[in-house]
C-alpha positions in Angstrom: -0.2 18.0 16.0 1.6 16.8 19.2 4.9 15.5 18.1 7.8 13.9 20.1 11.6 13.5 19.7 13.4 10.0 18.8 16.9 9.5 18.4 17.6 8.2 15.1 21.2 5.8 14.3 22.2 6.4 10.3 25.3 5.7 8.1 27.2 9.0 8.4 27.2 8.8 4.3 23.1 8.6 4.4 23.3 11.3 6.8 25.3 13.5 4.8 22.7 12.7 1.6 19.8 13.4 3.3 21.2 16.7 4.5 21.7 17.1 0.7 18.1 16.7 -0.3 17.0 18.9 2.8 18.9 21.7 2.0 17.7 21.0 -2.0 14.3 20.9 -1.1 14.8 24.0 1.2 13.5 22.0 3.9 15.1 20.1 7.4 16.1 16.8 8.1 13.1 16.7 10.4 10.5 17.9 8.3 12.0 15.5 5.3 12.2 12.5 7.5 8.5 13.3 9.1 7.3 13.5 5.3 8.6 10.4 4.0 7.5 8.3 7.2 3.9 10.0 6.7 3.2 8.6 2.9 4.8 5.6 4.3 1.8 5.4 7.0 -0.8 6.3 4.5 0.3 3.7 2.2 0.2 1.2 5.2 -3.3 2.7 6.2 -4.5 2.0 2.3 -3.1 -1.4 1.8 -4.8 -2.4 5.0 -8.0 -1.1 3.7 -7.6 -2.3 0.2 -7.0 -5.5 1.6 -10.0 -5.9 4.0 -12.5 -5.0 1.1 -10.9 -7.4 -1.5 -11.1 -10.2 1.1 -14.5 -8.7 2.3 -15.8 -9.1 -2.0 -13.9 -12.9 -1.8 -16.0 -13.5 1.2 -19.2 -12.7 -0.5 -18.8 -14.0 -3.6 -19.3 -11.7 -7.0 -22.5 -11.8 -9.4 -21.6 -13.2 -12.9 -24.4 -13.1 -14.2 -25.4 -16.9 -14.0 -28.0 -16.4 -11.0 -25.9 -19.2 -9.1 -26.5 -21.6 -11.9 -23.7 -23.6 -13.9 -24.9 -22.9 -17.4 -22.9 -26.0 -19.1 -20.9 -29.1 -17.9 -16.7 -28.8 -17.5 -17.0 -31.4 -20.4 -19.0 -29.2 -22.5 -16.7 -25.9 -21.8 -13.8 -28.4 -22.9 -15.0 -29.9 -25.7 -12.8 -29.6 -28.7 -14.4 -29.0 -32.3 
């Protein structure tokens, strides 16, 4: 995989904590941030795919077993006994 360097400005307090987390996980800050950003991209991709699938289902409609017919009138469905 081809990589590209970037410049990132973080508050010193955040950077200090990120460095500690990286040491605890036996990795570098660069690798830690790469993993976090890769997970974010994957989540966004999955969300986009799920949204596309669900919008397609909404457009197609679902077969509710009524064969397109309304089995009862609204009044009959809401009739109180």
